[in-house]
Structure formats: structure tokens, C-alpha cells
N, C-alpha and C positions, 0 to 999 in steps of 0.2 A: 486431404483437409485434415487439419489441428486439432484431435481430440477435446483439449480441449478450448474450445472457438465455442461450441455449442454452449457449454456451459459458461462461460466466461459473459455470454449477452444477458446474463439476470444478475451479472454479479453489481454494486454499487460501482459508482467512481473511485472513491474513499477506496476499494476492496482493491482496485485492480491498481491502484498508484501505490499499497500495499505491498506487494506484488512485485511491483517491479524495486521497490525501496528496497526490500527485502531478497532480492534475487538469487541469493546467496541460498534459500531456502527450498527454491522451487526446483523441477525437471525443467532446463530449460525452455521446451516444447510450449511450458504452461507459462514462462514471461514472455515469450516472441506472441502468444496470444491474447495475452494482456496486452503488451502494447498496441496489438495491430485494434484491440478491442475498441482501446483508448482512441485510440488514429483515428477508427469511423467511426465515435461519441461526435465530434467537431466542437469539445470544448472551446470556450472562450479563454483567452488569458485569464481572465479573473478568477472563473472557475477552477483556471488549475495553481493560480496563485491559493483560493480561498484551501480546496485541497491539500494543498501541501503545507499551508501554518495548521491544519486541523491537525497533521499529522506529525508536523513537532511538535505542536501542546499536546500529543498525547505520549511522543517520544520523553517528555521533558517530564511529564507526570508519572511516568513510568517509572524512570530513572532519579527521580526526585522517593518513589517511595522504597527505591532498592536501597538507596542510602536511610531512610531511616530505619528499613529494616535491619539493616548493616549497624547502627548505630547501636538498636538494642541488644545484638549478640554481645557485644563488647560491654 
């Protein structure tokens, strides 16, 4: 059994999608467990779309904040 599977059952859908999107930051077994957990939840396409939109908004906010910080440094 994957050591991450039990832990990931308690993560939110958004947290699991973050692991998949940032897979380069995680152990391959962690990424595999996140994918399997998402599959087991049988999310609708609408739910998946909503989560991906939320993550995209989060990334845009981080990028915007980073740009503002760089401007202040200049």
C-alpha cells in the first residue's frame, strides 16, 4: 500500500489537485496517491473545472503579488 494513501484521504480536492499540478515538488508516490484519491472521489467535470479555476486564480494572485514586490525593489 502506498504510504501516502491514508493521509491523502483527509486532504481537500483542491489540495490533491495542487499536488498533481506541482508534481515536481513531490515524491512520485505522493503524486500517484493524489491521483488515485481524486479518481476514487468520482468528481463531476463541473467540480474539476471549478477546482482548476480556483487554482488558476490562486496562481494569478501569486504572480501579481510577485510582480508588485519586484517593482518595489526597483
